[in-house]
LUMSEKOL-346516 format. One record per residue (C-alpha): x, y, z; residue in three letters. Coordinates in steps of 0.001 Angstrom, whole numbers, plus 500000, padded with zeros to 6 digits. Layout:
<u X | v Y | w Z | res Ala>
...
end
This chain:
<u 585098 | v 554546 | w 879746 | res Met>
<u 587599 | v 551947 | w 878422 | res Asn>
<u 586423 | v 550611 | w 874913 | res Ile>
<u 587928 | v 547472 | w 873230 | res Leu>
<u 587415 | v 547497 | w 869325 | res Val>
<u 588472 | v 544130 | w 867695 | res Thr>
<u 589202 | v 544408 | w 863934 | res Gly>
<u 590405 | v 548003 | w 864603 | res Cys>
<u 592339 | v 547971 | w 861463 | res Ala>
<u 589419 | v 546713 | w 859182 | res Gly>
<u 587073 | v 549067 | w 857371 | res Phe>
<u 584185 | v 549563 | w 859842 | res Ile>
<u 586638 | v 549078 | w 862895 | res Gly>
<u 588911 | v 551773 | w 861684 | res Phe>
<u 586035 | v 554434 | w 861069 | res His>
<u 584602 | v 553397 | w 864553 | res Leu>
<u 588008 | v 554017 | w 866169 | res Cys>
<u 588433 | v 557260 | w 864367 | res Leu>
<u 585096 | v 558515 | w 865813 | res Asp>
<u 585650 | v 557270 | w 869143 | res Leu>
<u 588966 | v 558762 | w 869481 | res Ile>
<u 587607 | v 562231 | w 869127 | res Ser>
<u 585244 | v 561658 | w 872175 | res Lys>
<u 585912 | v 562695 | w 875756 | res Glu>
<u 586094 | v 560234 | w 878564 | res Lys>
<u 586979 | v 557406 | w 876126 | res Val>
<u 590232 | v 555277 | w 876494 | res Ser>
<u 590384 | v 553253 | w 873064 | res Leu>
<u 592032 | v 549939 | w 872740 | res Phe>
<u 592196 | v 547966 | w 869497 | res Gly>
<u 593330 | v 544617 | w 868390 | res Ile>
<u 593615 | v 543037 | w 864885 | res Asp>
<u 595551 | v 540142 | w 863596 | res Asn>
<u 596371 | v 542008 | w 860343 | res Leu>
<u 595856 | v 538927 | w 857974 | res Asn>
<u 596406 | v 538927 | w 854386 | res Ser>
<u 592668 | v 538513 | w 853089 | res Tyr>
<u 593062 | v 541878 | w 851253 | res Tyr>
<u 596001 | v 544400 | w 851074 | res Asp>
<u 597859 | v 544743 | w 854304 | res Ile>
<u 599114 | v 548151 | w 853293 | res Lys>
<u 595408 | v 549395 | w 853518 | res Leu>
<u 595079 | v 548113 | w 856946 | res Lys>
<u 598464 | v 549619 | w 858108 | res Gln>
<u 597688 | v 553032 | w 856643 | res Asp>
<u 594343 | v 552850 | w 858586 | res Arg>
<u 596376 | v 552031 | w 861833 | res Leu>
<u 598744 | v 555050 | w 861133 | res Lys>
<u 595938 | v 557519 | w 860957 | res Ile>
<u 594604 | v 556225 | w 864126 | res Leu>
<u 597882 | v 556471 | w 866130 | res Lys>
<u 598455 | v 560011 | w 864693 | res Lys>
<u 595055 | v 561235 | w 865779 | res Lys>
<u 595605 | v 560365 | w 869450 | res Ser>
<u 597922 | v 558934 | w 872038 | res Asn>
<u 594797 | v 557643 | w 873820 | res Asn>
<u 594638 | v 554817 | w 871544 | res Phe>
<u 596553 | v 551459 | w 872321 | res Leu>
<u 596967 | v 548930 | w 869610 | res Phe>
<u 598029 | v 545363 | w 870080 | res Lys>
<u 598432 | v 542833 | w 867143 | res Lys>
<u 596332 | v 539823 | w 868450 | res Ile>
<u 594398 | v 536962 | w 866646 | res Asp>
<u 590997 | v 536139 | w 868288 | res Leu>
<u 591860 | v 532465 | w 868183 | res Ile>
<u 594735 | v 532979 | w 870445 | res Asn>
<u 592953 | v 532610 | w 873720 | res Phe>
<u 596024 | v 532849 | w 876105 | res Asp>
<u 597274 | v 536036 | w 874375 | res Lys>
<u 593789 | v 537558 | w 874226 | res Leu>
<u 593228 | v 536728 | w 877918 | res Glu>
<u 596498 | v 538636 | w 878969 | res Arg>
<u 595288 | v 541625 | w 877122 | res Phe>
<u 591969 | v 541496 | w 879155 | res Phe>
<u 593810 | v 541089 | w 882529 | res Lys>
<u 596070 | v 543877 | w 881916 | res Lys>
<u 593417 | v 546462 | w 880816 | res Asn>
<u 589942 | v 546785 | w 882347 | res Lys>
<u 587337 | v 547129 | w 879550 | res Phe>
<u 583852 | v 548495 | w 880021 | res Asp>
<u 582534 | v 547753 | w 876617 | res Ile>
<u 583848 | v 545340 | w 873945 | res Val>
<u 582808 | v 545958 | w 870292 | res Ile>
<u 583593 | v 542694 | w 868344 | res Asn>
<u 584139 | v 543619 | w 864737 | res Leu>
<u 586925 | v 541066 | w 863825 | res Ala>
<u 585796 | v 538422 | w 861490 | res Ala>
<u 586732 | v 536782 | w 858223 | res Gln>
<u 584574 | v 538683 | w 855695 | res Ala>
<u 583099 | v 537957 | w 852412 | res Gly>
<u 580245 | v 535654 | w 851261 | res Val>
<u 581880 | v 534247 | w 848081 | res Arg>
<u 585257 | v 533518 | w 849724 | res Tyr>
<u 583481 | v 531412 | w 852325 | res Ser>
<u 582490 | v 528740 | w 849768 | res Leu>
<u 586024 | v 527940 | w 848960 | res Ser>
<u 587671 | v 528689 | w 852358 | res Asn>
<u 585275 | v 527708 | w 855054 | res Pro>
<u 588219 | v 526807 | w 857470 | res Asp>
<u 589128 | v 530299 | w 857970 | res Ser>
<u 585645 | v 531411 | w 858576 | res Tyr>
<u 585285 | v 528648 | w 861336 | res Phe>
<u 588467 | v 529696 | w 863086 | res Lys>
<u 587742 | v 533465 | w 862936 | res Ser>
<u 583999 | v 533664 | w 863247 | res Asn>
<u 583180 | v 530820 | w 865592 | res Ile>
<u 586246 | v 530012 | w 867645 | res Leu>
<u 587374 | v 533429 | w 867613 | res Gly>
<u 584043 | v 534816 | w 868550 | res Phe>
<u 583590 | v 532126 | w 871510 | res Tyr>
<u 586992 | v 533314 | w 872993 | res Asn>
<u 585998 | v 537074 | w 872792 | res Ile>
<u 582476 | v 536606 | w 874315 | res Ile>
<u 583816 | v 534049 | w 877024 | res Glu>
<u 586339 | v 536687 | w 878152 | res Leu>
<u 583740 | v 539248 | w 878087 | res Ser>
<u 581703 | v 537233 | w 880355 | res Lys>
<u 584682 | v 536247 | w 882676 | res Lys>
<u 585962 | v 539689 | w 882892 | res Tyr>
<u 582456 | v 541305 | w 883581 | res Lys>
<u 582110 | v 543534 | w 880508 | res Ile>
<u 579193 | v 545837 | w 880858 | res Lys>
<u 578161 | v 545526 | w 877025 | res His>
<u 579466 | v 543211 | w 874423 | res Phe>
<u 578392 | v 544674 | w 870863 | res Ile>
<u 579256 | v 542497 | w 867714 | res Tyr>
<u 578982 | v 542528 | w 864045 | res Ala>
<u 576464 | v 540221 | w 862345 | res Ser>
<u 575294 | v 540470 | w 858995 | res Ser>
<u 572384 | v 540845 | w 856497 | res Ser>
<u 573449 | v 537392 | w 855219 | res Ser>
<u 571690 | v 535837 | w 858227 | res Val>
<u 568267 | v 536339 | w 856407 | res Tyr>
<u 569205 | v 534022 | w 853622 | res Gly>
<u 566533 | v 534000 | w 850627 | res Glu>
<u 563417 | v 535967 | w 852186 | res Gln>
<u 560554 | v 536822 | w 850113 | res Lys>
<u 559022 | v 539563 | w 852369 | res Lys>
<u 560572 | v 543021 | w 852417 | res Phe>
<u 561755 | v 545118 | w 854347 | res Pro>
<u 563773 | v 542627 | w 856405 | res Leu>
<u 562867 | v 542966 | w 860134 | res Lys>
<u 564892 | v 541699 | w 863051 | res Glu>
<u 562111 | v 539087 | w 864223 | res Gln>
<u 562174 | v 537418 | w 860767 | res Phe>
<u 563064 | v 533625 | w 860847 | res Asp>
<u 566858 | v 533623 | w 860122 | res Thr>
<u 567304 | v 529945 | w 860433 | res Asp>
<u 568251 | v 529303 | w 856850 | res Lys>
<u 571300 | v 531281 | w 855794 | res Pro>
<u 572522 | v 530168 | w 852300 | res Ile>
<u 576190 | v 531009 | w 852722 | res Ser>
<u 578730 | v 529545 | w 855270 | res Phe>
<u 579643 | v 533232 | w 856187 | res Tyr>
<u 576053 | v 534008 | w 856974 | res Gly>
<u 575883 | v 530717 | w 858989 | res Ala>
<u 578910 | v 531764 | w 861018 | res Thr>
<u 577020 | v 535127 | w 861716 | res Lys>
<u 573897 | v 533280 | w 862793 | res Lys>
<u 575922 | v 531032 | w 865212 | res Ser>
<u 577346 | v 534297 | w 866634 | res Asn>
<u 573753 | v 535576 | w 867385 | res Glu>
<u 572870 | v 532145 | w 869035 | res Ile>
<u 575893 | v 532075 | w 871189 | res Leu>
<u 575239 | v 535558 | w 872403 | res Ala>
<u 571660 | v 534803 | w 873172 | res His>
<u 573010 | v 531998 | w 875419 | res Ser>
<u 575543 | v 534168 | w 877159 | res Tyr>
<u 572800 | v 536792 | w 877864 | res Ser>
<u 570302 | v 534099 | w 879144 | res Lys>
<u 572891 | v 532142 | w 881203 | res Asn>
<u 575486 | v 534555 | w 882305 | res Phe>
<u 573464 | v 537863 | w 882375 | res Lys>
<u 575923 | v 539571 | w 879821 | res Leu>
<u 574374 | v 542370 | w 877875 | res Lys>
<u 574821 | v 541658 | w 874148 | res Thr>
<u 573761 | v 543486 | w 871167 | res Thr>
<u 574163 | v 542316 | w 867569 | res Gly>
<u 574327 | v 544524 | w 864563 | res Ile>
<u 573155 | v 543142 | w 861102 | res Arg>
<u 575071 | v 545434 | w 858711 | res Phe>
<u 573912 | v 545945 | w 855265 | res Phe>
<u 576401 | v 546349 | w 852465 | res Thr>
<u 578443 | v 549020 | w 854169 | res Val>
<u 580606 | v 551237 | w 851844 | res Tyr>
<u 583004 | v 554384 | w 851836 | res Gly>
<u 586309 | v 555585 | w 851914 | res Pro>
<u 588974 | v 553215 | w 853001 | res Tyr>
<u 586500 | v 550433 | w 852247 | res Gly>
<u 587441 | v 546779 | w 851507 | res Arg>
<u 588855 | v 545971 | w 848241 | res Pro>
<u 586622 | v 542790 | w 847873 | res Asp>
<u 583430 | v 544983 | w 847883 | res Met>
<u 581529 | v 545836 | w 844734 | res Ala>
<u 582223 | v 549629 | w 844823 | res Leu>
<u 586187 | v 549217 | w 845315 | res Phe>
<u 586258 | v 546274 | w 842593 | res Lys>
<u 584259 | v 548097 | w 840105 | res Phe>
<u 586178 | v 551467 | w 840544 | res Thr>
<u 589396 | v 549673 | w 840297 | res Gln>
<u 588649 | v 547806 | w 837018 | res Lys>
<u 587023 | v 550622 | w 835299 | res Ile>
<u 589933 | v 552929 | w 835851 | res Leu>
<u 592030 | v 549891 | w 834496 | res Ser>
<u 589917 | v 549796 | w 831521 | res Ser>
<u 588754 | v 546272 | w 832463 | res Lys>
<u 585125 | v 544965 | w 832343 | res Ser>
<u 583282 | v 544159 | w 835383 | res Ile>
<u 581085 | v 541144 | w 836174 | res Glu>
<u 577380 | v 541524 | w 836934 | res Leu>
<u 575777 | v 538681 | w 838547 | res Tyr>
<u 572284 | v 537523 | w 838060 | res Asn>
<u 572680 | v 539316 | w 834881 | res Tyr>
<u 572706 | v 542583 | w 836700 | res Gly>
<u 569182 | v 542078 | w 838052 | res Lys>
<u 570235 | v 542577 | w 841750 | res Met>
<u 569132 | v 545062 | w 844604 | res Phe>
<u 571284 | v 546064 | w 847483 | res Arg>
<u 570547 | v 548127 | w 850811 | res Asp>
<u 573810 | v 549905 | w 850552 | res Phe>
<u 574828 | v 551631 | w 853837 | res Thr>
<u 577394 | v 554593 | w 853839 | res Tyr>
<u 580200 | v 554178 | w 856567 | res Ile>
<u 579107 | v 557424 | w 858353 | res Asp>
<u 575631 | v 556194 | w 858711 | res Asp>
<u 576848 | v 552962 | w 860206 | res Ala>
<u 578927 | v 554708 | w 862684 | res Ile>
<u 576031 | v 556630 | w 863757 | res Arg>
<u 574115 | v 553463 | w 864457 | res Gly>
<u 576806 | v 552015 | w 866392 | res Ile>
<u 577140 | v 555052 | w 868506 | res Asn>
<u 573350 | v 554873 | w 869434 | res Ile>
<u 573959 | v 551258 | w 870608 | res Ile>
<u 577033 | v 552220 | w 872623 | res Ile>
<u 574914 | v 554806 | w 874365 | res Arg>
<u 572418 | v 552102 | w 875049 | res Asn>
<u 574810 | v 550303 | w 877299 | res Thr>
<u 572695 | v 550676 | w 880448 | res Lys>
<u 571195 | v 547240 | w 881274 | res Val>
<u 567337 | v 546912 | w 880671 | res Lys>
<u 565022 | v 543938 | w 881439 | res Lys>
<u 566174 | v 542164 | w 878124 | res Ser>
<u 570094 | v 541810 | w 877967 | res Arg>
<u 569880 | v 540530 | w 874528 | res Phe>
<u 569138 | v 542426 | w 871345 | res Asp>
<u 569721 | v 542661 | w 867626 | res Ile>
<u 569408 | v 545694 | w 865213 | res Phe>
<u 569721 | v 546149 | w 861485 | res Asn>
<u 571932 | v 549129 | w 860261 | res Ile>
<u 571141 | v 550056 | w 856643 | res Ala>
<u 569907 | v 552716 | w 854585 | res Ser>
<u 566553 | v 550960 | w 854088 | res Ser>
<u 566586 | v 552475 | w 850483 | res Lys>
<u 567605 | v 549610 | w 848106 | res Pro>
<u 569325 | v 550285 | w 844908 | res Gln>
<u 569333 | v 548360 | w 841661 | res Thr>
<u 572825 | v 547320 | w 840701 | res Leu>
<u 572167 | v 549160 | w 837254 | res Lys>
<u 571565 | v 552571 | w 839121 | res Lys>
<u 574618 | v 551876 | w 841282 | res Phe>
<u 576747 | v 551549 | w 838106 | res Ile>
<u 575167 | v 554595 | w 836330 | res Ser>
<u 576296 | v 556766 | w 839407 | res Ile>
<u 579895 | v 555221 | w 839262 | res Ile>
<u 579941 | v 556115 | w 835634 | res Glu>
<u 578798 | v 559688 | w 836095 | res Arg>
<u 581644 | v 560230 | w 838594 | res Asn>
<u 584338 | v 558635 | w 836757 | res Leu>
<u 583080 | v 559952 | w 833362 | res Lys>
<u 583941 | v 556577 | w 831823 | res Ile>
<u 581453 | v 554171 | w 830107 | res Lys>
<u 581507 | v 550783 | w 831769 | res Ile>
<u 582228 | v 547674 | w 830018 | res Lys>
<u 580656 | v 544548 | w 831763 | res Tyr>
<u 579904 | v 540718 | w 831618 | res Lys>
<u 576592 | v 539325 | w 832501 | res Leu>
<u 576706 | v 536280 | w 834504 | res Leu>
<u 574344 | v 533941 | w 836495 | res Pro>
<u 573575 | v 534169 | w 840063 | res Leu>
<u 576532 | v 532810 | w 842294 | res Gln>
<u 576198 | v 530380 | w 845013 | res Lys>
<u 575691 | v 531959 | w 848363 | res Gly>
<u 574430 | v 535226 | w 846976 | res Asp>
<u 570685 | v 536691 | w 847412 | res Val>
<u 568915 | v 538748 | w 844810 | res Val>
<u 567722 | v 541424 | w 847108 | res Lys>
<u 568437 | v 542938 | w 850507 | res Thr>
<u 566169 | v 545804 | w 852176 | res His>
<u 566070 | v 546273 | w 855824 | res Ala>
<u 563578 | v 547733 | w 858220 | res Ser>
<u 565449 | v 550254 | w 860443 | res Ile>
<u 562532 | v 550997 | w 862719 | res Lys>
<u 563615 | v 549087 | w 865569 | res Lys>
<u 566961 | v 551052 | w 866256 | res Leu>
<u 565319 | v 554313 | w 867750 | res Lys>
<u 566794 | v 557555 | w 866753 | res Gly>
<u 568748 | v 556097 | w 863660 | res Phe>
<u 568264 | v 558077 | w 860640 | res Arg>
<u 570624 | v 557597 | w 857762 | res Pro>
<u 571829 | v 560852 | w 856148 | res Lys>
<u 574028 | v 560201 | w 853175 | res Ile>
<u 572666 | v 559635 | w 849711 | res Ser>
<u 574019 | v 556890 | w 847476 | res Ile>
<u 575241 | v 559607 | w 845013 | res Glu>
<u 576984 | v 561479 | w 847761 | res Lys>
<u 578532 | v 558212 | w 849178 | res Gly>
<u 579751 | v 556814 | w 845808 | res Ile>
<u 581134 | v 560428 | w 845149 | res Ser>
<u 582900 | v 560521 | w 848476 | res Asn>
<u 584432 | v 557181 | w 847884 | res Phe>
<u 585826 | v 557901 | w 844382 | res Ile>
<u 587306 | v 561150 | w 845519 | res Asn>
<u 589202 | v 559170 | w 848241 | res Trp>
<u 590259 | v 556496 | w 845783 | res Tyr>
<u 591698 | v 558874 | w 843419 | res Arg>
<u 593577 | v 560696 | w 846223 | res Leu>
<u 594640 | v 557446 | w 848041 | res Tyr>
<u 596015 | v 555906 | w 844718 | res Tyr>
<u 597238 | v 559045 | w 843077 | res Lys>
<u 595023 | v 558804 | w 840219 | res Ile>
<u 594019 | v 562374 | w 838407 | res Lys>
end
């Protein structure tokens, strides 16, 4: 089975490739544009690990907005499954830099799904986001809820991906599955995410910023659990009556920001200094997903274990005692 993972040098893409490399009968291909949204060295180090793990991994530096280069890669390599994890990430950054989100998340998405249709891919899997839910009052969040009012531009681009995927499934019989990820964290995580930023600032004796005066709830999802969920979806490649589907991947155990911080404090053995700030534009107060729809998906890693794993990795990676 030939699998293409876009965004393979990104956080989730790297961990997925690391998992797929170990599987028999999988030929793995990865593409990434290696942009400078965050530390390129972190992306390059992820790639080095993948290349060392297996000779059965082919990487090509390609930007999804380059249709011609992308099509040449499709022509040269016959893919069975395409997993699109390449995107411009970050809710807050989308408020000040919408252009990069339009290019990567809308134009880039169109290019990859159009080529998946053209080259008769068996299953097109793509990353959506909990951001599509916007400001909801009813919890847990279920896949059938109305998602027509995302409040960030990032969320709007992810909603557009789901709509495009639906039209391709309906009109061209392309099997598509969207994954609404909920705050995925873990080793080799993104530096713009809360756990990474908090750890970095605390170890540098800097204060952290808590929005909505710290009254936030997040459905944190450990990376290994997210990968388990993706694998269930990959195994469901056989075409059934409905070619279009969407699933939440989360822990379904929302945590208060204060508890999240207290676990970091215990692991670092440092008292955290923080500033309380109002809710930022584009942010929601709470996320809490229902995960009943994805049959067989059972998260295993507790928030305590997940944070401990991340901090141990962080100390090792940045050589901090």
